[in-house]
PQR file of N, CA, C, O and H, with PARSE charges and radii, in Angstrom:
ATOM      1  N   MET A   1      15.247-122.601  13.942 -0.4000 1.5000
ATOM      2  CA  MET A   1      14.858-124.015  14.061 -0.0000 2.0000
ATOM      3  C   MET A   1      15.080-124.548  12.778  0.5500 1.7000
ATOM      4  O   MET A   1      14.634-123.840  11.876 -0.5500 1.4000
ATOM      5  N   ALA A   2      15.735-125.767  12.370 -0.4000 1.5000
ATOM      6  CA  ALA A   2      15.845-126.239  11.323 -0.0000 2.0000
ATOM      7  C   ALA A   2      14.672-127.255  11.086  0.5500 1.7000
ATOM      8  O   ALA A   2      14.164-127.964  11.954 -0.5500 1.4000
ATOM      9  H   ALA A   2      16.097-126.342  13.103  0.4000 1.0000
ATOM     10  N   LYS A   3      14.290-127.195   9.596 -0.4000 1.5000
ATOM     11  CA  LYS A   3      13.101-128.014   9.095 -0.0000 2.0000
ATOM     12  C   LYS A   3      13.706-129.519   8.972  0.5500 1.7000
ATOM     13  O   LYS A   3      14.774-129.779   8.417 -0.5500 1.4000
ATOM     14  H   LYS A   3      14.702-126.619   8.890  0.4000 1.0000
ATOM     15  N   ALA A   4      12.882-130.421   9.555 -0.4000 1.5000
ATOM     16  CA  ALA A   4      13.192-131.809   9.546 -0.0000 2.0000
ATOM     17  C   ALA A   4      13.333-132.171   7.989  0.5500 1.7000
ATOM     18  O   ALA A   4      12.658-131.627   7.115 -0.5500 1.4000
ATOM     19  H   ALA A   4      12.014-130.211  10.006  0.4000 1.0000
ATOM     20  N   THR A   5      14.283-133.146   7.762 -0.4000 1.5000
ATOM     21  CA  THR A   5      14.140-133.630   6.325 -0.0000 2.0000
ATOM     22  C   THR A   5      13.354-134.846   6.294  0.5500 1.7000
ATOM     23  O   THR A   5      13.416-135.655   7.219 -0.5500 1.4000
ATOM     24  H   THR A   5      14.830-133.589   8.472  0.4000 1.0000
ATOM     25  N   LYS A   6      12.576-135.026   5.222 -0.4000 1.5000
ATOM     26  CA  LYS A   6      11.776-136.174   4.963 -0.0000 2.0000
ATOM     27  C   LYS A   6      12.454-137.303   4.580  0.5500 1.7000
ATOM     28  O   LYS A   6      13.353-137.069   3.772 -0.5500 1.4000
ATOM     29  H   LYS A   6      12.525-134.368   4.470  0.4000 1.0000
ATOM     30  N   TYR A   7      12.320-138.435   4.891 -0.4000 1.5000
ATOM     31  CA  TYR A   7      13.091-139.603   4.230 -0.0000 2.0000
ATOM     32  C   TYR A   7      11.941-140.530   3.859  0.5500 1.7000
ATOM     33  O   TYR A   7      11.016-140.707   4.652 -0.5500 1.4000
ATOM     34  H   TYR A   7      11.591-138.626   5.548  0.4000 1.0000
ATOM     35  N   TYR A   8      11.984-141.180   2.563 -0.4000 1.5000
ATOM     36  CA  TYR A   8      11.082-141.996   2.016 -0.0000 2.0000
ATOM     37  C   TYR A   8      11.554-143.353   2.058  0.5500 1.7000
ATOM     38  O   TYR A   8      12.718-143.593   1.740 -0.5500 1.4000
ATOM     39  H   TYR A   8      12.735-141.036   1.918  0.4000 1.0000
ATOM     40  N   SER A   9      10.796-144.233   2.407 -0.4000 1.5000
ATOM     41  CA  SER A   9      11.065-145.633   2.517 -0.0000 2.0000
ATOM     42  C   SER A   9      10.128-146.425   1.798  0.5500 1.7000
ATOM     43  O   SER A   9       8.926-146.198   1.929 -0.5500 1.4000
ATOM     44  H   SER A   9       9.850-144.038   2.666  0.4000 1.0000
ATOM     45  N   LEU A  10      10.614-147.486   0.924 -0.4000 1.5000
ATOM     46  CA  LEU A  10       9.721-148.233   0.082 -0.0000 2.0000
ATOM     47  C   LEU A  10       9.458-149.541   0.908  0.5500 1.7000
ATOM     48  O   LEU A  10      10.411-150.207   1.313 -0.5500 1.4000
ATOM     49  H   LEU A  10      11.591-147.671   0.818  0.4000 1.0000
ATOM     50  N   LEU A  11       8.113-149.917   1.164 -0.4000 1.5000
ATOM     51  CA  LEU A  11       7.578-150.975   1.854 -0.0000 2.0000
ATOM     52  C   LEU A  11       7.183-152.090   0.902  0.5500 1.7000
ATOM     53  O   LEU A  11       6.705-151.759  -0.183 -0.5500 1.4000
ATOM     54  H   LEU A  11       7.339-149.376   0.836  0.4000 1.0000
ATOM     55  N   VAL A  12       7.326-153.337   1.183 -0.4000 1.5000
ATOM     56  CA  VAL A  12       6.895-154.308   0.493 -0.0000 2.0000
ATOM     57  C   VAL A  12       5.870-155.134   1.604  0.5500 1.7000
ATOM     58  O   VAL A  12       6.224-155.337   2.765 -0.5500 1.4000
ATOM     59  H   VAL A  12       7.714-153.606   2.064  0.4000 1.0000
ATOM     60  N   LYS A  13       4.624-155.548   1.088 -0.4000 1.5000
ATOM     61  CA  LYS A  13       3.993-156.512   1.875 -0.0000 2.0000
ATOM     62  C   LYS A  13       4.046-157.874   1.477  0.5500 1.7000
ATOM     63  O   LYS A  13       3.702-158.235   0.351 -0.5500 1.4000
ATOM     64  H   LYS A  13       4.336-155.383   0.145  0.4000 1.0000
ATOM     65  N   ARG A  14       4.517-158.744   2.470 -0.4000 1.5000
ATOM     66  CA  ARG A  14       4.815-160.134   2.164 -0.0000 2.0000
ATOM     67  C   ARG A  14       4.131-160.861   3.455  0.5500 1.7000
ATOM     68  O   ARG A  14       4.351-160.495   4.610 -0.5500 1.4000
ATOM     69  H   ARG A  14       4.796-158.451   3.384  0.4000 1.0000
ATOM     70  N   ASP A  15       3.313-161.888   3.116 -0.4000 1.5000
ATOM     71  CA  ASP A  15       2.773-162.694   4.097 -0.0000 2.0000
ATOM     72  C   ASP A  15       1.954-161.784   5.285  0.5500 1.7000
ATOM     73  O   ASP A  15       1.853-162.086   6.474 -0.5500 1.4000
ATOM     74  H   ASP A  15       3.134-162.185   2.178  0.4000 1.0000
ATOM     75  N   GLY A  16       1.498-160.790   4.724 -0.4000 1.5000
ATOM     76  CA  GLY A  16       0.616-159.924   5.503 -0.0000 2.0000
ATOM     77  C   GLY A  16       1.419-158.821   6.441  0.5500 1.7000
ATOM     78  O   GLY A  16       0.771-158.207   7.288 -0.5500 1.4000
ATOM     79  H   GLY A  16       1.580-160.545   3.758  0.4000 1.0000
ATOM     80  N   LYS A  17       2.526-158.631   6.316 -0.4000 1.5000
ATOM     81  CA  LYS A  17       3.549-157.756   6.838 -0.0000 2.0000
ATOM     82  C   LYS A  17       4.359-156.825   5.986  0.5500 1.7000
ATOM     83  O   LYS A  17       5.054-157.143   5.021 -0.5500 1.4000
ATOM     84  H   LYS A  17       3.052-159.130   5.627  0.4000 1.0000
ATOM     85  N   TRP A  18       4.174-155.663   6.470 -0.4000 1.5000
ATOM     86  CA  TRP A  18       5.038-154.577   5.599 -0.0000 2.0000
ATOM     87  C   TRP A  18       6.715-154.667   6.083  0.5500 1.7000
ATOM     88  O   TRP A  18       6.998-154.728   7.280 -0.5500 1.4000
ATOM     89  H   TRP A  18       3.609-155.404   7.254  0.4000 1.0000
ATOM     90  N   SER A  19       7.672-154.668   5.113 -0.4000 1.5000
ATOM     91  CA  SER A  19       8.841-154.619   5.585 -0.0000 2.0000
ATOM     92  C   SER A  19       9.490-153.532   4.618  0.5500 1.7000
ATOM     93  O   SER A  19       9.023-153.218   3.523 -0.5500 1.4000
ATOM     94  H   SER A  19       7.442-154.618   4.142  0.4000 1.0000
ATOM     95  N   ILE A  20      10.586-153.035   5.171 -0.4000 1.5000
ATOM     96  CA  ILE A  20      11.381-151.991   4.389 -0.0000 2.0000
ATOM     97  C   ILE A  20      12.260-152.582   3.408  0.5500 1.7000
ATOM     98  O   ILE A  20      13.055-153.484   3.674 -0.5500 1.4000
ATOM     99  H   ILE A  20      10.965-153.290   6.061  0.4000 1.0000
ATOM    100  N   GLN A  21      12.093-152.025   2.195 -0.4000 1.5000
ATOM    101  CA  GLN A  21      13.016-152.654   0.976 -0.0000 2.0000
ATOM    102  C   GLN A  21      14.143-151.550   0.506  0.5500 1.7000
ATOM    103  O   GLN A  21      15.263-151.917   0.150 -0.5500 1.4000
ATOM    104  H   GLN A  21      11.448-151.292   1.980  0.4000 1.0000
ATOM    105  N   PHE A  22      13.812-150.377   0.531 -0.4000 1.5000
ATOM    106  CA  PHE A  22      14.516-149.433   0.077 -0.0000 2.0000
ATOM    107  C   PHE A  22      14.386-147.999   0.795  0.5500 1.7000
ATOM    108  O   PHE A  22      13.339-147.899   1.434 -0.5500 1.4000
ATOM    109  H   PHE A  22      12.903-150.078   0.821  0.4000 1.0000
ATOM    110  N   GLY A  23      15.062-147.080   0.825 -0.4000 1.5000
ATOM    111  CA  GLY A  23      14.916-145.675   1.214 -0.0000 2.0000
ATOM    112  C   GLY A  23      15.799-144.580   0.743  0.5500 1.7000
ATOM    113  O   GLY A  23      16.975-144.920   0.613 -0.5500 1.4000
ATOM    114  H   GLY A  23      15.913-147.160   0.306  0.4000 1.0000
ATOM    115  N   ASP A  24      15.532-143.417   0.474 -0.4000 1.5000
ATOM    116  CA  ASP A  24      16.147-142.424   0.088 -0.0000 2.0000
ATOM    117  C   ASP A  24      15.575-141.125   0.478  0.5500 1.7000
ATOM    118  O   ASP A  24      14.434-141.162   0.939 -0.5500 1.4000
ATOM    119  H   ASP A  24      14.577-143.141   0.580  0.4000 1.0000
ATOM    120  N   TYR A  25      16.157-139.985   0.379 -0.4000 1.5000
ATOM    121  CA  TYR A  25      15.628-138.644   0.863 -0.0000 2.0000
ATOM    122  C   TYR A  25      14.894-137.993  -0.286  0.5500 1.7000
ATOM    123  O   TYR A  25      14.146-137.058  -0.002 -0.5500 1.4000
ATOM    124  H   TYR A  25      17.084-139.955   0.005  0.4000 1.0000
ATOM    125  N   ASP A  26      15.034-138.448  -1.818 -0.4000 1.5000
ATOM    126  CA  ASP A  26      14.561-138.054  -2.835 -0.0000 2.0000
ATOM    127  C   ASP A  26      13.206-139.155  -3.140  0.5500 1.7000
ATOM    128  O   ASP A  26      13.359-140.335  -3.456 -0.5500 1.4000
ATOM    129  H   ASP A  26      15.642-139.208  -2.049  0.4000 1.0000
ATOM    130  N   LYS A  27      12.112-138.591  -2.995 -0.4000 1.5000
ATOM    131  CA  LYS A  27      10.943-139.526  -3.325 -0.0000 2.0000
ATOM    132  C   LYS A  27      10.904-140.079  -4.676  0.5500 1.7000
ATOM    133  O   LYS A  27      10.401-141.194  -4.819 -0.5500 1.4000
ATOM    134  H   LYS A  27      11.988-137.633  -2.739  0.4000 1.0000
ATOM    135  N   GLU A  28      11.413-139.391  -5.785 -0.4000 1.5000
ATOM    136  CA  GLU A  28      11.282-139.766  -7.115 -0.0000 2.0000
ATOM    137  C   GLU A  28      12.261-141.138  -7.219  0.5500 1.7000
ATOM    138  O   GLU A  28      11.934-142.126  -7.877 -0.5500 1.4000
ATOM    139  H   GLU A  28      11.822-138.486  -5.669  0.4000 1.0000
ATOM    140  N   VAL A  29      13.354-141.043  -6.554 -0.4000 1.5000
ATOM    141  CA  VAL A  29      14.364-141.999  -6.467 -0.0000 2.0000
ATOM    142  C   VAL A  29      13.713-143.466  -5.969  0.5500 1.7000
ATOM    143  O   VAL A  29      13.901-144.559  -6.503 -0.5500 1.4000
ATOM    144  H   VAL A  29      13.620-140.240  -6.019  0.4000 1.0000
ATOM    145  N   VAL A  30      12.992-143.204  -4.931 -0.4000 1.5000
ATOM    146  CA  VAL A  30      12.093-144.423  -4.134 -0.0000 2.0000
ATOM    147  C   VAL A  30      10.838-144.680  -5.258  0.5500 1.7000
ATOM    148  O   VAL A  30      10.457-145.848  -5.332 -0.5500 1.4000
ATOM    149  H   VAL A  30      12.839-142.316  -4.497  0.4000 1.0000
ATOM    150  N   LYS A  31      10.352-143.964  -5.893 -0.4000 1.5000
ATOM    151  CA  LYS A  31       9.400-144.313  -6.905 -0.0000 2.0000
ATOM    152  C   LYS A  31      10.074-145.134  -8.038  0.5500 1.7000
ATOM    153  O   LYS A  31       9.585-146.168  -8.492 -0.5500 1.4000
ATOM    154  H   LYS A  31      10.661-143.015  -5.832  0.4000 1.0000
ATOM    155  N   ASP A  32      11.028-144.679  -8.376 -0.4000 1.5000
ATOM    156  CA  ASP A  32      11.869-145.457  -9.784 -0.0000 2.0000
ATOM    157  C   ASP A  32      12.177-146.865  -9.244  0.5500 1.7000
ATOM    158  O   ASP A  32      12.026-147.844  -9.975 -0.5500 1.4000
ATOM    159  H   ASP A  32      11.425-143.838  -8.006  0.4000 1.0000
ATOM    160  N   GLU A  33      12.592-146.978  -8.019 -0.4000 1.5000
ATOM    161  CA  GLU A  33      12.962-148.204  -7.242 -0.0000 2.0000
ATOM    162  C   GLU A  33      11.778-149.229  -7.249  0.5500 1.7000
ATOM    163  O   GLU A  33      11.901-150.408  -7.579 -0.5500 1.4000
ATOM    164  H   GLU A  33      12.714-146.182  -7.425  0.4000 1.0000
ATOM    165  N   GLU A  34      10.526-148.585  -6.813 -0.4000 1.5000
ATOM    166  CA  GLU A  34       9.326-149.288  -6.795 -0.0000 2.0000
ATOM    167  C   GLU A  34       8.774-149.722  -8.046  0.5500 1.7000
ATOM    168  O   GLU A  34       8.267-150.839  -8.154 -0.5500 1.4000
ATOM    169  H   GLU A  34      10.426-147.627  -6.545  0.4000 1.0000
ATOM    170  N   TYR A  35       8.845-148.854  -9.060 -0.4000 1.5000
ATOM    171  CA  TYR A  35       8.432-149.042 -10.512 -0.0000 2.0000
ATOM    172  C   TYR A  35       9.399-150.135 -11.052  0.5500 1.7000
ATOM    173  O   TYR A  35       8.854-151.103 -11.582 -0.5500 1.4000
ATOM    174  H   TYR A  35       9.256-147.946  -8.972  0.4000 1.0000
ATOM    175  N   ASP A  36      10.812-150.114 -10.989 -0.4000 1.5000
ATOM    176  CA  ASP A  36      11.593-150.989 -11.659 -0.0000 2.0000
ATOM    177  C   ASP A  36      11.776-152.481 -10.965  0.5500 1.7000
ATOM    178  O   ASP A  36      12.175-153.478 -11.568 -0.5500 1.4000
ATOM    179  H   ASP A  36      11.255-149.327 -10.558  0.4000 1.0000
ATOM    180  N   SER A  37      11.431-152.427  -9.684 -0.4000 1.5000
ATOM    181  CA  SER A  37      11.442-153.694  -9.027 -0.0000 2.0000
ATOM    182  C   SER A  37      10.482-154.502  -8.138  0.5500 1.7000
ATOM    183  O   SER A  37      10.680-155.522  -7.478 -0.5500 1.4000
ATOM    184  H   SER A  37      11.107-151.618  -9.195  0.4000 1.0000
ATOM    185  N   TYR A  38       9.427-153.780  -8.307 -0.4000 1.5000
ATOM    186  CA  TYR A  38       8.289-154.515  -7.645 -0.0000 2.0000
ATOM    187  C   TYR A  38       6.734-154.279  -8.253  0.5500 1.7000
ATOM    188  O   TYR A  38       6.388-153.288  -8.895 -0.5500 1.4000
ATOM    189  H   TYR A  38       9.266-152.951  -8.843  0.4000 1.0000
ATOM    190  N   ASP A  39       5.879-155.426  -7.898 -0.4000 1.5000
ATOM    191  CA  ASP A  39       4.570-155.179  -8.390 -0.0000 2.0000
ATOM    192  C   ASP A  39       3.969-154.105  -7.125  0.5500 1.7000
ATOM    193  O   ASP A  39       4.044-154.360  -5.923 -0.5500 1.4000
ATOM    194  H   ASP A  39       6.160-156.231  -7.377  0.4000 1.0000
ATOM    195  N   THR A  40       3.375-152.877  -7.716 -0.4000 1.5000
ATOM    196  CA  THR A  40       3.138-151.740  -7.206 -0.0000 2.0000
ATOM    197  C   THR A  40       1.825-152.336  -6.146  0.5500 1.7000
ATOM    198  O   THR A  40       1.639-151.679  -5.123 -0.5500 1.4000
ATOM    199  H   THR A  40       3.314-152.670  -8.692  0.4000 1.0000
ATOM    200  N   GLU A  41       1.123-153.302  -6.339 -0.4000 1.5000
ATOM    201  CA  GLU A  41       0.013-153.657  -5.755 -0.0000 2.0000
ATOM    202  C   GLU A  41       0.264-154.104  -4.262  0.5500 1.7000
ATOM    203  O   GLU A  41      -0.570-154.021  -3.360 -0.5500 1.4000
ATOM    204  H   GLU A  41       1.274-153.836  -7.171  0.4000 1.0000
ATOM    205  N   VAL A  42       1.593-154.609  -4.146 -0.4000 1.5000
ATOM    206  CA  VAL A  42       2.099-154.813  -2.784 -0.0000 2.0000
ATOM    207  C   VAL A  42       3.099-154.006  -2.222  0.5500 1.7000
ATOM    208  O   VAL A  42       3.923-154.526  -1.470 -0.5500 1.4000
ATOM    209  H   VAL A  42       2.270-154.677  -4.879  0.4000 1.0000
ATOM    210  N   THR A  43       3.146-152.722  -2.498 -0.4000 1.5000
ATOM    211  CA  THR A  43       4.156-151.810  -2.083 -0.0000 2.0000
ATOM    212  C   THR A  43       3.421-150.526  -1.754  0.5500 1.7000
ATOM    213  O   THR A  43       2.369-150.194  -2.302 -0.5500 1.4000
ATOM    214  H   THR A  43       2.477-152.299  -3.109  0.4000 1.0000
ATOM    215  N   LYS A  44       4.196-149.664  -0.603 -0.4000 1.5000
ATOM    216  CA  LYS A  44       3.761-148.573  -0.015 -0.0000 2.0000
ATOM    217  C   LYS A  44       5.027-147.473   0.095  0.5500 1.7000
ATOM    218  O   LYS A  44       6.122-147.857   0.505 -0.5500 1.4000
ATOM    219  H   LYS A  44       5.050-149.933  -0.158  0.4000 1.0000
ATOM    220  N   ILE A  45       4.860-146.460  -0.193 -0.4000 1.5000
ATOM    221  CA  ILE A  45       5.991-145.445   0.257 -0.0000 2.0000
ATOM    222  C   ILE A  45       5.498-144.577   1.347  0.5500 1.7000
ATOM    223  O   ILE A  45       4.433-143.960   1.303 -0.5500 1.4000
ATOM    224  H   ILE A  45       3.970-146.148  -0.527  0.4000 1.0000
ATOM    225  N   ILE A  46       6.361-144.569   2.351 -0.4000 1.5000
ATOM    226  CA  ILE A  46       6.067-143.601   3.507 -0.0000 2.0000
ATOM    227  C   ILE A  46       6.935-142.730   3.726  0.5500 1.7000
ATOM    228  O   ILE A  46       8.100-143.009   3.440 -0.5500 1.4000
ATOM    229  H   ILE A  46       7.225-145.070   2.386  0.4000 1.0000
ATOM    230  N   ALA A  47       6.635-141.503   4.260 -0.4000 1.5000
ATOM    231  CA  ALA A  47       7.480-140.482   4.586 -0.0000 2.0000
ATOM    232  C   ALA A  47       7.638-140.249   6.130  0.5500 1.7000
ATOM    233  O   ALA A  47       6.664-140.070   6.862 -0.5500 1.4000
ATOM    234  H   ALA A  47       5.689-141.277   4.492  0.4000 1.0000
ATOM    235  N   THR A  48       9.054-140.265   6.608 -0.4000 1.5000
ATOM    236  CA  THR A  48       9.105-140.177   8.000 -0.0000 2.0000
ATOM    237  C   THR A  48      10.357-139.063   8.116  0.5500 1.7000
ATOM    238  O   THR A  48      10.760-138.408   7.154 -0.5500 1.4000
ATOM    239  H   THR A  48       9.845-140.410   6.012  0.4000 1.0000
ATOM    240  N   SER A  49      10.883-138.975   9.448 -0.4000 1.5000
ATOM    241  CA  SER A  49      12.056-138.270   9.508 -0.0000 2.0000
ATOM    242  C   SER A  49      13.149-139.463   9.161  0.5500 1.7000
ATOM    243  O   SER A  49      12.854-140.642   8.964 -0.5500 1.4000
ATOM    244  H   SER A  49      10.556-139.506  10.229  0.4000 1.0000
ATOM    245  N   ALA A  50      14.215-139.006   9.135 -0.4000 1.5000
ATOM    246  CA  ALA A  50      15.380-139.890   8.746 -0.0000 2.0000
ATOM    247  C   ALA A  50      15.947-140.745   9.827  0.5500 1.7000
ATOM    248  O   ALA A  50      16.791-141.574   9.486 -0.5500 1.4000
ATOM    249  H   ALA A  50      14.454-138.048   9.295  0.4000 1.0000
ATOM    250  N   ASP A  51      15.652-140.676  10.906 -0.4000 1.5000
ATOM    251  CA  ASP A  51      16.204-141.760  11.945 -0.0000 2.0000
ATOM    252  C   ASP A  51      15.579-142.888  11.890  0.5500 1.7000
ATOM    253  O   ASP A  51      14.353-142.854  11.784 -0.5500 1.4000
ATOM    254  H   ASP A  51      14.966-140.003  11.183  0.4000 1.0000
ATOM    255  N   GLN A  52      16.292-144.202  11.952 -0.4000 1.5000
ATOM    256  CA  GLN A  52      15.671-145.505  12.003 -0.0000 2.0000
ATOM    257  C   GLN A  52      14.441-145.733  12.996  0.5500 1.7000
ATOM    258  O   GLN A  52      13.427-146.360  12.689 -0.5500 1.4000
ATOM    259  H   GLN A  52      17.288-144.229  12.039  0.4000 1.0000
ATOM    260  N   ALA A  53      14.664-145.170  14.150 -0.4000 1.5000
ATOM    261  CA  ALA A  53      13.563-145.357  15.085 -0.0000 2.0000
ATOM    262  C   ALA A  53      12.436-144.762  14.594  0.5500 1.7000
ATOM    263  O   ALA A  53      11.419-145.401  14.863 -0.5500 1.4000
ATOM    264  H   ALA A  53      15.487-144.661  14.400  0.4000 1.0000
ATOM    265  N   SER A  54      12.240-143.643  13.893 -0.4000 1.5000
ATOM    266  CA  SER A  54      11.124-143.308  13.276 -0.0000 2.0000
ATOM    267  C   SER A  54      10.585-144.319  12.215  0.5500 1.7000
ATOM    268  O   SER A  54       9.469-144.838  12.245 -0.5500 1.4000
ATOM    269  H   SER A  54      13.066-143.123  13.673  0.4000 1.0000
ATOM    270  N   ILE A  55      11.485-144.502  11.340 -0.4000 1.5000
ATOM    271  CA  ILE A  55      10.944-145.514  10.199 -0.0000 2.0000
ATOM    272  C   ILE A  55      10.339-146.994  10.881  0.5500 1.7000
ATOM    273  O   ILE A  55       9.283-147.547  10.573 -0.5500 1.4000
ATOM    274  H   ILE A  55      12.392-144.080  11.316  0.4000 1.0000
ATOM    275  N   ASP A  56      11.112-147.339  11.661 -0.4000 1.5000
ATOM    276  CA  ASP A  56      10.574-148.628  12.604 -0.0000 2.0000
ATOM    277  C   ASP A  56       9.286-148.320  13.188  0.5500 1.7000
ATOM    278  O   ASP A  56       8.349-149.114  13.100 -0.5500 1.4000
ATOM    279  H   ASP A  56      11.970-146.890  11.911  0.4000 1.0000
ATOM    280  N   ALA A  57       9.192-147.209  13.779 -0.4000 1.5000
ATOM    281  CA  ALA A  57       7.843-147.048  14.478 -0.0000 2.0000
ATOM    282  C   ALA A  57       6.725-146.982  13.433  0.5500 1.7000
ATOM    283  O   ALA A  57       5.629-147.497  13.655 -0.5500 1.4000
ATOM    284  H   ALA A  57       9.952-146.564  13.851  0.4000 1.0000
ATOM    285  N   LYS A  58       6.987-146.397  12.388 -0.4000 1.5000
ATOM    286  CA  LYS A  58       5.811-146.368  11.346 -0.0000 2.0000
ATOM    287  C   LYS A  58       5.473-147.604  10.812  0.5500 1.7000
ATOM    288  O   LYS A  58       4.295-147.918  10.642 -0.5500 1.4000
ATOM    289  H   LYS A  58       7.877-145.978  12.207  0.4000 1.0000
ATOM    290  N   VAL A  59       6.614-148.499  10.468 -0.4000 1.5000
ATOM    291  CA  VAL A  59       6.258-149.991   9.946 -0.0000 2.0000
ATOM    292  C   VAL A  59       5.497-150.614  10.999  0.5500 1.7000
ATOM    293  O   VAL A  59       4.467-151.240  10.749 -0.5500 1.4000
ATOM    294  H   VAL A  59       7.571-148.244  10.607  0.4000 1.0000
ATOM    295  N   LYS A  60       5.984-150.462  12.245 -0.4000 1.5000
ATOM    296  CA  LYS A  60       5.282-151.284  13.449 -0.0000 2.0000
ATOM    297  C   LYS A  60       3.794-150.933  13.397  0.5500 1.7000
ATOM    298  O   LYS A  60       2.903-151.781  13.349 -0.5500 1.4000
ATOM    299  H   LYS A  60       6.820-149.953  12.448  0.4000 1.0000
ATOM    300  N   SER A  61       3.580-149.467  13.414 -0.4000 1.5000
ATOM    301  CA  SER A  61       2.091-149.036  13.445 -0.0000 2.0000
ATOM    302  C   SER A  61       1.318-149.569  12.035  0.5500 1.7000
ATOM    303  O   SER A  61       0.150-149.945  12.139 -0.5500 1.4000
ATOM    304  H   SER A  61       4.303-148.778  13.453  0.4000 1.0000
ATOM    305  N   LEU A  62       1.846-149.590  10.995 -0.4000 1.5000
ATOM    306  CA  LEU A  62       1.292-150.186   9.945 -0.0000 2.0000
ATOM    307  C   LEU A  62       0.796-151.660  10.034  0.5500 1.7000
ATOM    308  O   LEU A  62      -0.286-152.057   9.600 -0.5500 1.4000
ATOM    309  H   LEU A  62       2.794-149.285  10.910  0.4000 1.0000
ATOM    310  N   ASN A  63       1.823-152.478  10.710 -0.4000 1.5000
ATOM    311  CA  ASN A  63       1.669-153.751  10.828 -0.0000 2.0000
ATOM    312  C   ASN A  63       0.716-154.236  12.002  0.5500 1.7000
ATOM    313  O   ASN A  63       0.191-155.349  12.022 -0.5500 1.4000
ATOM    314  H   ASN A  63       2.702-152.156  11.063  0.4000 1.0000
ATOM    315  N   SER A  64       0.558-153.269  12.970 -0.4000 1.5000
ATOM    316  CA  SER A  64      -0.400-153.785  13.937 -0.0000 2.0000
ATOM    317  C   SER A  64      -1.771-152.941  13.557  0.5500 1.7000
ATOM    318  O   SER A  64      -2.774-153.097  14.254 -0.5500 1.4000
ATOM    319  H   SER A  64       0.984-152.364  12.954  0.4000 1.0000
ATOM    320  N   GLY A  65      -1.775-152.160  12.574 -0.4000 1.5000
ATOM    321  CA  GLY A  65      -3.317-151.830  12.122 -0.0000 2.0000
ATOM    322  C   GLY A  65      -3.637-150.544  12.743  0.5500 1.7000
ATOM    323  O   GLY A  65      -4.791-150.118  12.700 -0.5500 1.4000
ATOM    324  H   GLY A  65      -0.960-152.034  12.008  0.4000 1.0000
ATOM    325  N   VAL A  66      -2.636-149.857  13.355 -0.4000 1.5000
ATOM    326  CA  VAL A  66      -2.915-148.634  14.033 -0.0000 2.0000
ATOM    327  C   VAL A  66      -2.869-147.488  13.049  0.5500 1.7000
ATOM    328  O   VAL A  66      -3.083-146.337  13.430 -0.5500 1.4000
ATOM    329  H   VAL A  66      -1.699-150.203  13.390  0.4000 1.0000
TER
END
């Protein structure tokens, strides 16, 4: 059984909601984007499987407070 590959997404919180801004399979690339482009007080990096449904579900969960 193949190990699932983690996908890292950079989220930014605006108007009280998290939204996806950037993603990559390499967490260091995502950290570099976060550092170069955003105020880290309003960012979060999440790890999910690479499919869009998993990413969307995690963001929805964060926005609903679950």
